[in-house]
C-alpha positions as CSV (number, residue, x, y, z in Angstrom):
1,M,-45.7,-10.6,-4.6
2,T,-49.3,-10.4,-3.4
3,R,-52.2,-9.7,-5.6
4,L,-56.0,-9.7,-5.7
5,V,-57.5,-11.7,-8.4
6,V,-61.1,-10.4,-9.5
7,M,-62.5,-12.5,-12.5
8,Y,-65.5,-10.9,-13.6
9,S,-67.4,-14.3,-14.3
10,D,-66.5,-15.4,-10.2
11,T,-68.9,-18.4,-9.5
12,K,-68.0,-20.8,-6.9
13,S,-67.6,-23.3,-9.4
14,Q,-64.3,-21.4,-11.0
15,P,-61.8,-21.4,-8.8
16,R,-59.3,-17.7,-9.2
17,P,-56.2,-19.2,-10.9
18,E,-53.4,-20.2,-8.4
19,R,-50.6,-19.5,-11.9
20,V,-50.7,-16.5,-13.2
21,V,-48.0,-15.6,-15.5
22,P,-46.9,-11.8,-15.7
23,L,-46.7,-10.5,-20.0
24,S,-45.2,-7.5,-20.4
25,T,-44.9,-5.1,-23.5
26,R,-41.6,-4.0,-21.9
27,S,-39.9,-7.5,-21.0
28,Q,-38.7,-10.2,-22.2
29,R,-41.6,-12.6,-22.6
30,P,-41.8,-15.9,-20.5
31,D,-40.7,-18.7,-21.8
32,R,-43.5,-20.8,-24.1
33,D,-43.7,-23.8,-20.8
34,E,-44.4,-21.1,-18.2
35,L,-46.8,-19.2,-20.7
36,F,-48.7,-21.7,-21.9
37,G,-49.0,-23.8,-18.3
38,A,-50.6,-21.0,-16.7
39,E,-54.0,-20.3,-15.6
40,A,-53.9,-16.8,-16.6
41,V,-51.8,-14.2,-17.8
42,E,-51.7,-11.1,-16.4
43,L,-51.0,-8.4,-19.0
44,D,-48.6,-5.1,-17.5
45,V,-49.8,-2.4,-20.4
46,E,-48.8,1.0,-20.3
47,S,-52.4,2.3,-20.7
48,L,-55.9,0.7,-20.8
49,D,-56.2,1.7,-24.0
50,R,-53.2,-0.7,-25.1
51,Y,-54.5,-3.4,-23.3
52,A,-57.1,-4.7,-26.8
53,H,-54.0,-4.6,-29.1
54,T,-51.6,-6.7,-26.3
55,A,-54.6,-9.1,-25.6
56,L,-55.2,-9.8,-29.5
57,G,-51.2,-10.9,-29.5
58,V,-51.6,-13.0,-26.9
59,R,-55.1,-14.9,-28.3
60,A,-53.1,-15.3,-32.0
61,L,-50.1,-16.7,-30.1
62,F,-52.1,-19.3,-28.1
63,E,-54.2,-19.9,-31.1
64,S,-51.1,-20.6,-33.3
65,A,-50.2,-22.7,-31.1
66,R,-53.4,-24.7,-31.3
67,H,-53.6,-23.9,-26.9
68,P,-56.5,-22.9,-25.4
69,T,-55.9,-19.3,-24.6
70,P,-56.6,-18.6,-20.2
71,P,-58.2,-15.9,-19.0
72,L,-56.8,-13.1,-19.6
73,L,-56.0,-10.1,-16.7
74,I,-55.2,-6.4,-16.4
75,R,-52.6,-5.9,-14.2
76,I,-53.9,-2.3,-12.1
77,N,-51.0,-1.2,-9.9
78,T,-52.8,0.1,-6.7
79,C,-52.1,3.1,-4.4
80,L,-55.2,3.2,-1.9
81,A,-56.2,5.5,1.6
82,S,-59.5,6.3,3.1
83,T,-59.3,9.1,0.8
84,T,-58.6,10.0,-3.2
85,R,-55.8,12.9,-1.6
86,E,-54.4,10.8,0.9
87,A,-53.8,8.0,-1.9
88,M,-52.0,10.9,-3.9
89,L,-49.7,11.8,-1.1
90,K,-48.7,8.3,-0.5
91,F,-48.2,7.6,-4.4
92,E,-46.4,10.6,-5.0
93,R,-43.8,9.7,-2.1
94,S,-43.6,6.0,-3.2
95,V,-43.2,6.5,-7.5
96,G,-43.8,9.9,-7.7
97,R,-45.8,11.7,-10.5
98,G,-44.6,10.9,-14.1
99,S,-42.0,8.5,-13.4
100,D,-40.8,5.9,-15.7
101,A,-42.9,3.1,-13.0
102,H,-46.2,5.6,-13.5
103,R,-45.8,6.1,-17.2
104,N,-45.6,2.5,-17.9
105,H,-48.4,0.9,-15.9
106,V,-51.9,0.9,-15.3
107,W,-52.2,2.5,-12.1
108,F,-55.7,3.3,-9.9
109,V,-55.0,5.6,-7.2
110,G,-57.8,6.3,-4.9
111,T,-60.2,4.6,-2.2
112,K,-61.6,0.7,-2.2
113,P,-64.9,2.2,-3.4
114,G,-63.2,3.4,-6.3
115,L,-61.5,0.8,-7.2
116,D,-64.6,-0.8,-6.8
117,G,-66.0,1.3,-9.2
118,L,-63.2,0.7,-12.1
119,I,-63.1,-2.7,-12.1
120,K,-67.4,-2.6,-12.7
121,D,-66.7,-0.2,-15.4
122,L,-63.8,-3.1,-16.8
123,R,-66.3,-6.0,-16.4
124,S,-69.2,-4.0,-18.3
125,L,-66.6,-2.7,-21.2
126,Q,-65.3,-6.0,-21.3
127,L,-62.0,-5.6,-21.6
128,G,-60.2,-8.9,-20.0
129,D,-61.5,-11.4,-18.4
130,G,-60.2,-10.1,-15.0
131,V,-58.0,-7.9,-13.0
132,S,-55.0,-8.3,-10.5
133,C,-54.7,-5.5,-8.1
134,I,-51.3,-5.0,-7.0
135,P,-50.6,-2.7,-4.1
136,V,-48.2,-0.4,-4.3
137,E,-46.5,-1.7,-1.3
138,T,-45.7,-5.0,-3.1
139,A,-45.6,-3.8,-6.9
140,G,-42.1,-3.4,-6.9
141,L,-42.4,0.0,-9.2
142,R,-40.5,3.0,-8.0
143,G,-39.9,5.9,-9.7
């Protein structure tokens, strides 16, 4: 799956994580070795307001195992186009407004500058350690 990982503390000394383990609130948890071997954990939640609760649970899991918590990434499924209107039409054709795929995942539908603004807002709110952006073409989510 193609994913663009943006770490909020991007520096030349901090490499982007290679072993990103997805963790969804709707599917089975990865096995212990896979989870504790992750360089980052990608949280796939239904909405951004559920992120903090999910992140607390993941941090508690790592702490109880006395294992350092890797960076926690917010998964954002993206549907980008040159205009917001084009992006909405593309989204409606590929995913469908109100579909299970729409309701069960965080989506950004719009333009690249708009996505950049969202990432800046999430960074300023200190929501997660970074984001993992998954294009609609590779997200594997259909209505």
